[in-house]
N, C-alpha and C positions, 0 to 999 in steps of 0.2 A: 362650926360656930354659926349662929343665927343672930342677926341684928335687925332691929326695927326702929322706926321713928314714926311719929304721928305729925302730920301737917294739917292744920285746919284753916279754912277760910269761911266766909259767910254761910255757904250752903253745902260745903263738901268737907269731908275728912279723907285724907290720903294716908294709907298705911304703907310705908315703904319698907319692904323686906329685902334683906341681902344676906348672902351666905348660903348655908345648907338648911333646907327644910326637910328634916328627916327624923326618924325615931331617936337619934342621938342628940338632937337639938330642940326637940319639941317641949320638954318639961318647962323651961323658963317661959316660953310663949304661952303654954297652956295655963301656967300659974297666973299669967296676966290676962287670961281670957275675959275676966270681968271688966278689965280696963277697956278692951276692944269693944265690948258690948255695953258699955256704961252710958251714962247720960251724955258724955262727950259725943258718942256716936248717935244716940237717940235724937238729939236735937239737930242733927245734920240730915239733909235730904239725900245726898249722894255719898256713898262709901266706896272709895277706890282702893283696890289692893294693887299696888305697884310692885310687880314681881321682876322688874328689870335686873335687879341685883342678885336674883336666885341663881346659884351655880349648880345646885343639885337638889332634886326632890325625889323622895322615895314614896312607897305606898302609904306609910304612916303619915308623912307630911301631906300627901294628897288627901287622905282621909280627914285630917285635922282642918285643912283648908275648906274642904267640902262642908264640914260641920259649921265652920264660921259663916260660910256663904248661906247655908240653910237658916241659921239663926238670924242673920241680917234680913233675909227674906221674910221671916216671921215677924220682924219688926217693921215690915212694909218699907224698906229702904231700897233705893236704886243702888245696885251693886255692880261695880265694874272690875274686871280683871285687866290690868294694864300690863302689856308685855308679858303674857303668859309664856313660860319656857316650854320648849318642845317636849321635854319630859312630862310636864303636866298634861299636855294634850295627848301624849301617848298613853299615859296611865288612864286618862278619861276614856280613851278608845278601848283599852283593854277591859275595863269594867262596865262598858256600855253606857257611860255618862257623857259621851261627846256632845250630844245635842243639848243636854242640861248645862254643861260648862259653856258651850257656845252662846247661851243666853246672857252670859256675863262678859263676853268679849265682843270685839268688833269683827270677829271672824265669821259670824253667822250671816 
């Protein structure tokens, strides 16, 4: 199961994800894709993806997250990954995206 919540303040929106980010849980999140990329996000300067509650991420979850990050970049938003799980960093390394993912974390 994948759960998410949106927390907004003056210049930032935080997307708090918890549970499993995998091919088995992506459909509901993907169906809400427009919500994540809507005017609620457009009028914020910073978009944070808080991944502290993610217990498992597979390659499909990684690909979906990368797509969201890329879309936020296209919107010229400052995007941060907060508490990226080790699995995410391992997947990034396996597909040669470690440097790109590091741009969104405090790990670079």
